[in-house]
N, C-alpha and C positions, 0 to 999 in steps of 0.2 A: 676125645681125639677124633673119633669118626665123624662127629658132627662138624668139627673144625675143618676136616678134609672136604666134606661135602659142601660146606659153606664156601670154601676156597674154590671148589669146582663151579659153583653157581656164579661167583664173582668173575672167574676167568672166562668161562664160556659165555656169560652174559656180556662182558666187555667186548669180547671178540664179535659177538652177534651184533651189538650196537654199532661198532666200527664198520663191520662189513655191510650192514644194512643201510646205515645212514650215509656213509662215505665210501662207496665201493671203489671208485676210481682212485681216490687218495689212498685207500687201504692197500690196494695192489701196487700202486706206484711207490709208496713209502717202503714197502717190503721188497721192492725190486722184482716182483713176480710177473709183471705184465708191461708191455710197451704202452706208451702214452696213447690215449684214445681207444683203448681196448674195450670190449664189451663188459658191461657191469652185471651180466646175467649170472655168471658162476660165483662171484663174490656174494651176491645177494642170496643165492641158493645155499652157500656155505653158512652165511649169517643166519638164515632161517633155521638151518639144522642145529647150529649152536644155540639159538634161542629155544628150540624145542628141548634140547638136552638140559639146558638150565632150568626150564619150567618143570620138566619131569623130575628133576632133583629137588626143586624148591617146594613143590606141592605137599609131599609128605612131611618135610621139615617144618613147614608153616602150619600144619594141622588141617589142610584141606582134604586130605585123603587119609585112610587108616595107615598106621605104621606097617611097613613091609611092602607097601605098594609103591609104584613109581620106580624111578631109576635109582638103584642103590649103589653101594660102593663097588660091588662086583661088576656092575654094568659100566661104571667109570673106568675100571681096570681094563676091560675089553676095549672101550673106546680109545683110551690113551695109548694102549699098546698098538692098536691098529693105526692111529694117527702117527705115532713115532715111526712105525715101520714104513708107512707110505711116504712120509717126509724124508726119511733116510734113503729110501730107494730112489726118490726123485733126485736127491743130491748125488748119489753114487752112480746109478745106471740109467736114470730117467732122461727125458729130454732136457737139454741145458736150460737152466733158468736164465732170465734176461741179463743178469749181471752178478758180480761177486757178492754184493750186499744181499741179494735174494738167496744165493746158495748158503751164505753164512747164517742168515736168519733162519732158513729152513733147517739147517743143522742144529742150531741152538734150540729151536722149537722141538725138534725130534729128541734131543737130549733131555730137555725139560719135561716133555710128556713121558718119557721113559722113567725118569726119576720119580715123577708124580705117581706113575703106575706102581713102581716098586714100594713107595711109601704106603700106597693104598693096599697093596698085597700084604704088607706087614700088619695091617689092622683088620684084615678080614676075619 
């Protein structure tokens, strides 16, 4: 079950990384998080961070490093809890997102990351 959760983390974070790196303007507009013509700098930074997280998880699972090194389940719990907290705080008290779709999507992402963190805590 732990390997399944880690594989899901690789797929999720890898997909987010590819979308944010390859299509930063489309990524932020589709989510409703930025006005049209905004800078692609921050989506690309976020995409590179997600790519690093996915790689740090994948290397030990694929046998490139010894078991126990890399980013394990406990590291993903911390990342997911922080992501959920930040997204939820942006929805509740942060600067207003550009439209309702952005607020709803941020709320759904926060709930999803919190649920994923709880599932991972159950398997620590």
